[in-house]
N, C-alpha and C positions, 0 to 999 in steps of 0.2 A: 082927655079920656082916650085910652088906647082902644083901637078897633079890635073887635072880637072876630071870631071865625064867621059868625052869622052875618055881621055887617059886610064882611069881605065878599061873601056869597051874593048878598043883595047888590053890591056895587058891580059885580060881574054881570048879573042879570040885567042891570039897568044901563049897560053900555049902549051908546047911540048907534043906530043903523045896524044893530046886531053884529057889530064887528067883534072879532075875538081878540082878546087882549094878547099882548106879546107874551110868548112862552118864555120859559126860563132859558137863560143863555146856555149854549152848548159848551161842553168842556173842551180843553185843548186838543185831546185826541180825536174827538169827532170832527173838529174843524180841519185837522190835518188830513183826515181820510177823505173828506169831501172836496178839498182843494185840488185842482189839476197840477201835476208836476210840471216844473218849468221846462224840462227837457223834452216833454212829449210833443209840443207843437213843432219844435225844431226837428225832431225825429220824423214826424209825419211829413213835413215839408221836404226833408232830405230823401225819404223813401219815394215820395211822389216825383221828385226831380230825377231820381235814378231810374224809375220806371219810364218817365218821359224820354230821358236820354237814350235808354235801351231801345224803346220803340222807334225813336227817330233814327238811331244807328242801324237798326234792322231794316227799316224802310229804305234808307239810303244805300245800304249794302245790296239789297235786292234790285234797286234801280240801277246801280253801277256795276252789277256782276258781269254784264256783257263787256263793259269797258275794261274791267280788271282781267278778264280772260284774254282780251286782245293785247293788253300790256304784257301778260305772261307769255303769250305766243311770241310777241315781238322781242321780249328779252331772250328767249331761247334761240330765236333766229339770229339775233345780234351775237350771241355767244358762238353760234355755228360759223358765222362768217368772220369772226374776230381774227383767226389765224391768217386768212387771206388778206384782210385789211392791214394787219400789222406787218405782214411781209411786204406789201406794196409801200407802206409808210417807211419801212426800213430802207427801201430803195430810193427814197428821196421824194416821193409823192406826198402831197398833203393828205391828211387822213380823211377829210371830207370828200376830196376828189377820188381817193381810192375806194371809199364806200360807194360812191356814185358809180364807179366802173363795175364793181361787183354786182350792184343792183341792176345795172343796165344789161349786163350779160345774162343774169337770171331772167330778166324780163324778155329779152330777145328769144331765149331758149323756150320759155313758157309760151310766148305768142306763136312761135313756129310750130310747137307741138299741138297747140289748140287748133291752129289753122289746118294742119294736116289731118288731125283727127276729125275736125268738122267737115272737111271736104270728103273724107272717106265715108262718114256716116251719111252725108247728103247724097253721095253717089249711090250708096246701097239703098237708100230710101227711094230715090228716083228709079232705080232698077226694079225695085219691088212694085212700085206703082205702075210702071210700064208693063211689067209682066203679069199684073193682077188679072186683066181680062182673059188672057190665055189660060192662066191657072184656074179661073172660075169656069171657063168652058170645059176644061178637062174634068173638073169635079162634077159639073152638070151632066156631061156625057157618061161618066161612071155611074151616077145615080140613075139615069134613064135606062142604062143597060142592065144594071143589077136589079132594080125594083120595078122595071117596066112602066116608067112614068114618062110624061111628055113635058118636062120642064123646059123653059126657055129663059135665056139670060135677060131679055127685055122685060119679061114678066117679073122676074126677081128684082131687077133694078127699080121698076115702078113700085113694087110692094115695099121696098126699103125706103124709097123717097117719100112715100105717103104714110109711113108708120109713125106712130106717136112717140115711140122711144127715141127715134132718131132726132125728131124735133126737140125733145127735152134735152137730149145730149148736146145738141148744137147750142141751145140756150145756156145750159150750164157751162159749156166751154167758153162761151162769150163772156159770161160773168167771171169766170176763173182767170181770164187773161189779165185783168187788173191785179189780182192777187199774185200771179206769177211775175208780172213786171215789178211789183213792189218788192217781192223777195229777191229778184235779180239786182235791183238798185240797192237794197240793203246789203246783199253780199258784196257788191262792188265797193260800197262805202266801208264795209268791215275790212276788206283787203287793203284799201287805201289807208285806213287807220293803222293796221298792223305794219304796213310798209313804212309809214311815216315814223312810228315809234321805234321800229327796229333800226331805221336809218340814224335816228338821233342817238340811240344806245350804242351803235357801232362807231359812229363818227366821234362822239364825245365820250368814249369809254374811259380814257385817262382822267378827264375832268370829273366824270361821275364817280370814279374810284377815289379821287382826291377829296371830293365833297363828302363822300361817305366816311372816309378815314379821318376827316377833320373833327368829327364829333365823337371819336373813340380814343381811348388811351393807347399808347404804343403797343402794348401786348396784344390788345384786341385787333389793332390794325394789321399785325402780322398774320393773325388767324383769318381775318376777312380776306386779305390779299391771297392767302394760300387757298382758301375755299374758292375764290374767284378764278384763280389759275386752274384748279382742278376742274371746275365747271366748264371752262373754255376748252380744256384738253379733251374731256369726255364727250361734250356735246359736238365739238368739231370732229373728233374721231368717229363718233357714231354716224354723223352725216357723211363723212368722206368714205367710210367703209360701206355704208349703204349705197352710196353713189357708185363705188367700184363694183359691188355685187349687181347693181342694176345694169351697169354696162356689160358685164359678163353674161347676165341673163338675157339681155336684149340681143347680143350677138348670137348666142346659141339658138334662141327662138327665131331670129331672122334667117339663119341658115336652114332651119327646118321648114319654115313657111316658104322660103324662096325655092327650096327643093321640091315642095309639093305644088308649087305654082299658084299659091294663094295670093289674091290681089291685096295691094297695100301692105306688103310684108314689112317695109321699114317702119311704118306708123304703128302697126300691131306689135312689132318688136319693142319699140320704145314704150308703148302702153304696158306691155307685160313687165318690162324691167322696172318702171317707176311704180306701178300700182302694187306689184308683188313685194317691193322692198319698203315702201313708205306708208303702207296701210297695214297695220299689224293684224295678225291672226287670220283674218279673212281676205287679206290682199291677194294671196295666191289664187284663190278660187274666183275672185272677181277678175283678176288679170287673165286667167285662162278661159273664161266664159266667152269673151268677145272673139278671140281667134278661132275657137271651136265653132262659133256661130257662122263666121265668115267662111271657114273651111267647109262647113256643111252645105253651103250654097254651091260650092264647087263639086264636092263629092262627099257623100255621107261617111265613107270610110276614112277620108282625110280628117274629119272631126275626131274619130276614134284614135287615129295616130297622134293627133295633137294632144288629146287627153293623156295618152300613155306617156308621151314625152314630158308633159308638164309634171306628172306624178314622179317619174324617174328623176328628172332634174331637181325637183324639190327635195328629194331624199339626198341627192348628191350635195346640194347646197347646205342642207341642215347638218350633215354629218362630216363633210369634207371641207367645203369651201368656207362656210361661215366661221367655224372655230379658228381657222388659221388667220382669217382677216380681222376678226374682232378680238383676238386674244390680247393684242397689244394696245387696242384702242378703247374698247368698252369693258371687256372682261367681266361679263355678267353671265351667270349660269342660265341655261335655257329655261329651267323651271322658275327661277327668280324673274326672268324677263316675262314669261307668260303670266305669272301672278301679278307683276307690276302693271302689265297692260290691262288685266281685268280690274285691278283696283283703280287705275287711272280712269278707265271707262266708267266705272261706277261713281266716281267722284266728279269728274269734269266732262264726261262724254267723249266725243271724238278727239277733243283737244287733249284730254288726259291720256288717251291711248297713244297719241303722237309723242308727247313729251315724257311719258312714263319711263322708258328705258334710259334716256340720258339723265333724267333726274335720279333714278335709282343708282346708276353708275357713279354719278357725282357723290351721292350720299355714301355709297359703299367705299369709294376711294378716300373720302374725307374722314370717315370713321376708322378706316384701316390705318390711318396715320397715327391714331391715338390708342389703338388697341395693341397691347404687348403680346407678342407671339413667342412660343417656345419650340425647341426642337422636339420632334416626335421620336419616341423610342422605336427601335427596329424590332417591332413585335409582329409576328405573322397575323395576329388578330386584327391589326390595323388594316390590313389588306383583305380581310374577310376569310382568312385561313385559320382553322382551329388546330391546336396542337394535338397530335395523335401519337401515342407510343407505338413503336413497331410491333407488328403482330397483334395489335389490340383487336382489329376487326376480325382476323382469323380466329382468335381465341373466342370471341363472342359467337361467331357462326358455329364453331365446333361445340361450344357449350349448349347451343340451342338444338343441335342435331343429335347429341348423345341422349340415349333413353335414360329416364330417371331410374335410379337403383334404390331399392328399399334397403334400409339399414339392417345389417346382420344381427340376429338375436343371439346373445351369449347364453349357453345352457348352464344353469347353476347346478352343482353336484347335490344329489339327493342325500338327505341326512341319514346316517347309519342308525340301525335299530339299537335301542337301548342307550342311545346317547342322551 
């Protein structure tokens, strides 16, 4: 007997444990929509892996940015001393020993300069400390005479020693000694790292170029070697031109300071020469501040003379000396140099300011080798002159000065009567 609709409904109601019967099977389209695509898990794993690799690379870059900057500085220093090392190597010296001699000479010069500068500053500080009681007595005497007070140096000293702010200052200074020593040790370690990398780059320069060219095709090898040679020429030329200008500046300021009778004239002259040439933009002002301060202790008018001389010499250097010395070495327009220093400072700080000019000079020379140039037509407008026809200006002035004339009216003949 075939089941009817009523019996089917009864069987559904009588199902055990109130379980619902299985529904009707889904069609093929519904099953395809509910099933996860096979490529989706792989895409999710790949996306998560890329995000993890990016985060790991970003973290590693921020951890190693200090080392990368040190390597960059060392590379430019190696390019700067490359001509001297190559010249010594051509004379028969081993390249490693020639690099050692260059570094030893630089180290001796830097140590002598720091020693002389430190002795000068120490002498000035000792002189200021020894003369402080006399200066304090003169200030107290002026205050008592002007304001009719009865101040004494002993009372002021006791008040200062018992003050709370002095005790807090001493405590903060004691805790800051550890931070200063940590920074000094960090600076020394950074200098050692830069010197070690630059020594290896300079001593193993040919091996480094050979290793770099071994992974490039022959056409690319020629371009890399050409770029390397341009970088060596521009960086070395920048360093040597700056060194020559530092020597000239030091001699000029030494003559002035010696003529004025300022103490430590040789050390101050070396300070002015090095700081004004190797610290971009603000180096001139930092270099002139210390000689002005020392000259002020001798005679306030001497400080004014030093300021005037610094300003005049800076103009002479910018418009006469620097263009002639850097025309064949760096050949960078002053506006481009100034902009490159600002850009380098914004990107890498003080390191970018130091390497900005040789980097831009290298890039300019490398691009100039691939840019085609044409002869410029002999047109006056190229030099900023406009073509003017003779008598054009006089004609305009005459036309402006002449009064305006009204147009003459022509009288028409009157019609005859009876016409």
